Steps between C-alpha positions, in 0.01 A plus 500: 500500500644837596438777246724799428339832397594596146497873565205537263168487685283402202729208416500387862120478481530288184744272685292486819787654697821503298774279358571170676807529720830359376383454141624614158263729312553569130378838373462494121438797274632696206692829517316779678256278688640601840697194608780700663259738674299207636816325623645802677162583653498147640849551642407836653221340701737222613764757600243690704450174690880504564554193281832452321479522120717444193423664167686366195480719192614359166408772250585842644704649785322525832572873513301543180213296643495713815468813288215348302303416815581817693154644425344231720688623806670167563817564701706190422828665597402522865438125510832434327674705769316306772627174350153370420535527122780372279502556126683280252570618146535197273552641155599283206855567389480708179811332356334159499252402231363149448557547128873570539606295802500140603222355714727480801527882503124539519478231765770672706322835493166353609648271766705779659196728510289232669777427752539868587126541552476194724807601703353845562164353599661264751730770640206736551281220638245660270133435558403654165674483161411666170668401171418750227486354236585131492500518120831689500667255736509229234500720188846381389416132543400366159440140607145448621597205718770696680264796540239279666768354726621845613148614584422174677818514710438865591143434612608194700767694690263789572248253640768354727569848637127538567456859387204660324593549134361709217649435157402715204497382140456678168338191349131415523375145457328431170276204433715197426820662628703368793724710721692331782471800731118495476494127571735522799357814661248458781291786367467687172359853459433632149504870408378625163417817306236518229338773290119480506282765344803727474567468874788326676385223734744340743403166648642270766414132530607230744589211270618262775538497877568155640327382814248783538182644356499834315303723266561358151340791316712767330475839672595852403806664647666836475826670589432827681690735730430242772667222303348177371124478564265209423126560465384159615129585480506621141432232236690494176305430182701266278 
């Protein structure tokens, strides 16, 4: 199995080399856990290898994201100009609310967004795709069955293309809960923040990675001027 470096050395050690090639990795964590920083750091390392990438943002304009990450020295514009990076802004239409519109309106919004993302990925012949966050892609879909179907169809089409995919999610699995995206993803990475003894502790844990061995223990991570860093040798007391 070929492994793709994640762009984060400590995590690569935990994975014994990186993410499996051509798989869908779900990155779960609440607000402020660093999902976007992790994802763009991953893309930066892929771009430096001259690999084509697509970044789909569903919550804020890409220009705003670029400003927020400017302190890391990541020059995404140069890769856009080279044709290696394509960004897709898939915002929910503000005039549509599931409480005020029929189900077919919500279905139309989600389906068009998925179609646009897949068309861009195919046109770019992208080797790497980031969807940030998946939660917003189906936010207007009130029917759980339809939501599962949309996610399942999206993942199936991305697998057919054969690209490496990172999908972020604002939801974290709780005991007894079931989320289709976590079931369908090939790998699941969990990010969390906790206050212990009046100190903030950030932890990363590999919850699932099909077909390979990995470090199952939670490890500390931090976001510094260098970006997302995992301290794979530091234990976390739970």
